[in-house]
N, C-alpha and C positions, 0 to 999 in steps of 0.2 A: 504493500501499499505505501502511494507516496501522499506524505505529510508535506508541509509549507508554513516552515516555519522560517520565526528573526534570528540570526545567530550576533551573539555578542563577539567583539574583534578578540581571536587569539594570539598570543602571543607565538612569533617564531618558532620558538621552540620547543613550545605546546603541539603547535602546529607538526612538527616534526615528530615527535614523539608518537603523536598518535598517527600518524599515518606508518611510520613504522610498527609499529604496532597490530596494524590492520593489516600490512602485506602477509606475514604467514596464516592469515585464515581466506583471503582469498580463491578461490577454486574454477576453472575454467568450464566453459558448458559441454557437457557430453558430446554435442555434435557441434560447435566453436561460434557457435549461434548463429549455423547453417551455412560458414565459411568453411573453406580449405587453406590449409597454411603447407607451409615444407616441415618436414619432419623434424621435429623439437623444438616444436611450440603451439600451442592452442590458446583458444581467444571465448573470453564473456560477454556477454552482451548486459552494459552499466544504464542503458537507458532505452527508451522505446516509446516512439509516437510522439514526438518530440514537435513535429509537424516539419517545415522542410529546412534540417540544421545544415549551416554550410562550416565555414566553418570554427574553429573554436580553441580556447586555452585552457590547458592545466594548470593552477594554480601551485604554488610551492606547499601548499598543505593536502592539496590530490583533489579542490575542488574544481570543477567545469566550467568556463563562461562560452554558451552556447548563441552563434547568429543563428537566427532563424529569419528565413525571406517570408517575404510579403507574397502571398497566394490570389489570387483574384478576388477572392471571396475575405479573405479574411486579413487583419495587418499581422502584420511578424515582431519581432523586440527578441528581446535576448535571455538565456532559460540558463540561472545558474542551478548546480547541481550537487548533492553532496552524498556521501557515504557516511552513518552516522551509526552503521551495527556491526560495519568492519569484511563484509562477505562481498566487497567491490561494489555489491548495485548500490544506486546512487537513489536514495529512499526518501530524499529531502527535494523539493523543487521550488524556485523564486523564480518571478519573469517579472522583468520591467522593464520600459520604454513602451513611446509608441509609435513606431516604425519597425520596420523591421529591415536587413539587409544582410550581407556576406561575412565580409574584412570582422577580425576581431584580435586586439593583441593588448596583451598588459604590461606595466612598468610598471613597479612599485604598485601606489597606493591607486593609479590612472588604468582607466579601463577604458582604450580604445576605440569606437563600434562604425565600422564603414554602409551607410548608408547608401541609397542608388546615387543621392546627390549630395553627401556629407560628409564630414567623418565628427563621428561628438567624441565627446572625453567624459564621462563618467568617474567619480571619486568612489573609491569603494576601498572602504576600511580593511586591511588586513584582517584573515578570520569570516570577512564580512560576505552575505550574500547579496545584498541590495547593497547601492550605490546612498548615498547622505543627501543627497539633493538631483536637481536636474541637474545635463548635461551643459557643457559649455559646446560649442562649435565651432572645431578647430579650424574648420576649411567647411566654407557652404556654394551653392551654388554651381555644383559639378554637371556638365552637361550629362543628358539621360535620353538624350533621341535616338529613338529607333531601337534598334537592339545593343547588347552586350553592355546593361547600365549597371552591372554589379562593381562596388569599388571593394576590392580586396587592399590588404594595406599589411605594414612592414615597418618595424623600427627598429633603428640603431642610434642608438645615444637619443640626442635631438630630433636627430631626423626622422620625420614621416615620410616615408614610400609609399605613394596611393597609385594600384593602377587603373590609366581609365581606357578602356578598348572601345575600339571602330566599328561602326555601324554597321561597314559595309563586308563585303570580301575583298575586294581590289580597287576600291575608287574608282567604279565606272560613272560616266557618264550617267547612264540610266542602270544602278545597281541589279544586279543579278538578270539584266539582259542581254540574249543571246548578242557575242559579237560588239557589245559597245564598249566604247576604246577605256582609258582610264584615263582620269586626269593628272595631267604634268605642272604644276606641281602641286600634286594632292593636300588642297586643302583642310581635312580632316585632321592631318599630322600637328594643326597648329593648338589642335585642344585635345585632342583623342591619339587610338596606337602608340601610347609612351606608358611611361613610368614619371611622376611628378612629385618633389621633395618637397615639403613644407614644413618649420617649426613646429617640431610638434608641443613646446612650452607655450604658445602665444594660443591665439584664439580669434572670431572673425576674420579670417582668410579666406582669400578667392583664390582660383586656380590661376591669377593674374600676379599673385603675390608669391609662386611657387617656382621653381625650377623643372622645367622639362631636361629630367635627368639622364633619359633617355627614350630615342623614337625608333619607331619601323617594327613596334611589336604590335602584333591583330588585334588580341586581345589575353592576358599575362594575370587570371584566376589566379593562377599556381602563383604564390610572391613572398618570399621571405627572407631573411637575415641568417649565414650562414652563424651559430652557436659562438663557433672559436674563432673563426677565418678573418669572422666580420663583413664577408662581403655579399654584395646581393646578391639572389636567382631567382626565376624564373621560368615558368613552361609554360608557354603558348602555343593557343586554340590555332590549326594553320586554316587555308583558306578552303574554300568551297566551289562545287561548282567549272570546277573543268570540263571537261567531256560538255555537259550543259550548254556551256557558253562559248565554246572552242571545239566542235566535231569535228575540226579540220585535222586539227593539232593532237587532239589525246582521248583514245577508247573508252571504255567503262572502267577493263581492268586498271588502267595507269590510272584515272580518276578515282579510283576506290583505294590507291596505295600511295596518292599524293596531294598535298605535301608535308610528307613527315613530322610530327610533332618536337618539336623541337626543346632543349633545355638550357637556359642563356644564361651565362656569367656576366650579369649586367654593370657595367661601368660607368661612370660619367662621362656623358657626353655619345656613349654608344648609341650606333646605326644598326640596326637588323635589316633593313631592308623593305620591308613590307610599307607599302603595295606594290613597289617596284619588283619584287624579288620573292621568291617561294624556296621550300631547303626541301632538292629534290635525297631522298633518301637513300635511293640506290646508286647512285650517282654520286652520293655524298661531295655536293656542294651548292651552291646556293646558282638558281637560274633566272632569267629574266621573265619576267610572267607574261603570259599575251598579249593581254590588256595593253604591252609596254609594249608589242614589239616583237616576243619571244614568239617561240617555237617549241618550247620543252626542251631547249641544246643550245641553246644560246645562254651565255654567261654575260655579257655587255658589263653593266655598272654597275652587277653584282659581284663583280670582282673585288671590291671596294668595299664591302659591308661586311659586318659581322655575323661568326657564323657558330653554330649549337658548341655547347659544350655533349651536349649525345643527343641521338635522336630517337624516336618510337613511331610505331606504324601513325598511320594518317588517319583523324577525324576520329579518332580515342577519347578528346579533349580532357587534357589535365586542368582539373580543378585546383588540386592540394596539394602542398610539397614540405617536405621536413627534411633536415638533414638530420642524419642518428650518431651522436658526438656523446651518449651515455654508455655505460659496460652490462647491462644487463643481457643483449644479445650476444652473440659469437662475437669476438674480435674483427672477423672478415666483415662486419656492417658500421666496422667504426670509421664514422664522416660520408659514409656514401648517400644517397637521398633515393625518400621513401616517395614516390608521387601517388598522387586518388586519380583513378582518371574516370572520368561519368561516364562514357558509355558514346558512341556512333550513333547516327543513325542515314549515313548517308556510303554506307561501305558495299553499297550494290554493283556487281553480280557476285561479291568475296561476303563472307559471313558479317553481322554486326560484332563489333570488340570493342576492347575495354571494360568497364563494368570492374575494374580490378585495380589493386594495388601493385606498382612495381617497385622493382629496388635497383638503382643501379651505383653497383661499385666504384668509389675511389682508389685511388692507389698513385703515390707520389703525385697526385693534386691533377690527374688524368682521370675521366670516366670512362671504364669499362662499359660490355655489352649486355642492358638493363635484362632481369629474368621479372618471372610475376612472382608476385612476394606473397597474395593474396587473391585467390578469385571466388565463383559462386555466390557472388553476390545478387546478382540477378533474377538467379533463379531457371526455370524455364525456357523463360520467354529475353532474348537479351536484344530486345527490342526498347527504346523510351515509353513507350506507353504501356509495355507488359511487364518491364523490370518489379521488381518486388522490390528490390534498395540500388542504390545510385550510388558510388562514393562521390565525397563533395569534399573532405577535411582530411588533415591527418596533424596529429603532432603526439609529441613526447613526453610523458607524466614523471613526475621526481624520483619514483622509483625506476626508469629504464624502460617503462612497459609503450606502445605503440599504441593509440587510439586514432579510431576510426570513425568518421560520420556520415552517414545517409544522408541526402535532402530528399528523397521520397519516402522510405517507411519511415524518417525520422529517428533510424537508430543508432547507437554507437555504442562500439566494438574497444574491450581491451585486448588486445595481440601482449602473448606471455611469453617466457622461455619456459619447457616446459623442466622439470627438476630430474 
């Protein structure tokens, strides 16, 4: 049974002691909550039926703060979760906020929340499940037109990074219209298709007050800062409609496999090439988009844009990203990346893909081939309309467990190493 109560502030020492005591009582579900994991791992469902659960953070005491996105009929919010019995199940829920969103980040007592048009900052005392008052608007009036309106965020000190996705495929004069040319220069790049940096300590900022940190990124819902290196990383959603718009250059099989989804190391001033370029995962290079005169082979201006650190199959839709620097998992997972893939709708005639969590190993600073870590989320129907669960976020808990959220069934799993 879920109880809704307000807790007073816990000291950090008490929180750590409570968390450590609870660890020994946590047991995995017999069926791992319906998902399949590598040998040596197991999972339990810590919360269910939350609504469209997007990104989330795990507090030092093990509490979870989950971003719930708006639906057509119901406003989202933030849901705070706590386990008071020590069995790993979140038996306490607190809901606050008057709007939904996707991005969330915690720094001390500041809880940042990315709605579709703003980034808010709540003050949440350590150990509490609710804020002390109304939030400050750190950044407002962010663009929301058409699609890809979710604002996801990452913190590095006083740097607040915000993803602002493009609403189009390739900045065509007429979007998704066969053989419509691309606009040069693309006007979207002034306010979208990039990552902006703002001051996390300020309030009342608009997009004009921020710095366009990186550009040419169609939509990076998955965004994070490496916990030890301090570098900004993102995974972007590649474009669609190659064969639909350019049948003379691409067939259906090529369109299903292109472009690859990209894991990006994002530095100040980087340009990753969208909309003029896309990444061919088979040729392992950026190529010129057909809207700008490309035929699937030409490189042209794309020789001068930054490439990915790693590539995954097309249209899988990366929505969550975290680097693993804890010690619970075997050493081979150290400093590797876990990516939550929301799942495809447009890989025909190939089977739809994604609906999983993959692991990208890193050695000597270089990414290795990706491997599927967790699967089975969708159930019998690997289609957006029929999937039972669709991965949306990933986070690492204070004990080194990996948490995974789902915005279809509103479920959160905790993945642990088997003893």
